[in-house]
Phi, psi and omega in degrees: 000141187278137177251139176288167190265115166273162176315143191304313183300323175296316181292325181284337178285326177294321181292326177292329189284343180273070200276338176273003188255131183294137171294138178258132180299145182254132176244162182305126179092353179238159175231161184293148181293145176278153179298150183298328183271357183307139173251123180286140172293138174298137186278133175237155181299129175096002178290148176247354182213159170246160172299134182074005171285199178136026173239128173270105189261118193254122179272127182209156170282118179286355177248042186228058181297147005263011186278324176191129185191178182262115184282176182297340178271008178086001183258150176291136185209176176140168181305305179302315188290332178290312174306311180305312184302319179291322172300314179296325180289318186285342178273347184080024183254147169287156183239140178223126173269125185240101175293144182220152171285131189302317177288003181245000188304327176295321182292318178301322177287312179299328179282347182086004178289339170224162185268328183203169171246122180219094183191072178055048190264114181281133184281319186307127172091343180246012193310321189264359183273342181222165165264114194265142164290173172291152178296142180241358183192144183266144178214177176209158180258125186230174176244132176256140177216158172297147186293328180271013189288336194076000178274123187243344185204166183294337176298336187278358183273356178308127185075006182254166182261118185240141184233149186215151180276145185301130176062030182265177176283336176290319182295317182288334170289321177290321177298332182275354181240072182297334177295319180282308186292333183289338182278343177289154179291327185189128178250110190242153183245152185226149172299328183208165186274343173300317175299316178301320181291325168295322173297321182289319184290332177276347186075020171290330180223166184263335187202150172241138178255121187193182184288139177299323180294318177293315181298318176304312180298313186290317181299319184287313181288334180268351186050043185285148178268070183233162171218165177254135185290148182299329191268112177287148175280319180207148173254152185199183179232156174264135172218176175255125187257124170248164179311137174313128176098342186280061183286339178293314177290317186298317180300323181295312187292317177298320179290328173298315180283336172294315179297322178292329175293318189288324179270003169095357183300305182301325175292318182300312180302310173306310181294335178292325181263333189239356183077004173195166181275098182257014184281162186237347180303129179073009181252000000 
């Protein structure tokens, strides 16, 4: 049973009190089993941990490279997941990457199945829906088209088929611009952007609306003959979303990310995935 996360010292205190209980070896993504006599601390809104807990469970879309996805080795990887793993390590917590359906993210967070949403998660337009970390990266919603499509601006999408991920920031931005989206022949949604790119490659759609960071990565990795239109649909910030009121865990993560920015770890991870430091914390 997943236990929510209390301060690390509290968890250590409970474990110390259970002196007659044999230790259970801990593996990545798991925590030691609690003693039979252990009494759980009452949960209050905003708590980040539970007695006997110690696992940071990160909700992410496994079809969203380079932020979070399944690597060639079959393991979950990505820029955001690497950040989360380092944060968990520094907080003395185990780390678990938990794939979720993006349109079910709120239910997963509210039910306690995950501790945060950390996966290229746009803060803009959602400011009051979550307890947010500080923004750590700038992003924009853009259109991707085939290089030989003749489409040079959003105005050229009139009468075209445009695809966007369901419940994404791109979808919300298009819904907020009915003049533009109403000019499309059709606006369709997809569960993930890997499918959207395949649809674009096969000519099933004329354009994909998506995050510029993800679009740039996809085009480079696929060596696709595609371009990003110069005119962005919307500018935004990425942040980490916690359950409303969970300021304790948010503050711990914020402090750790700032520490990582100051010692150069944040820049190092960014350069690994993007070739440069595009993070914004501590700048």
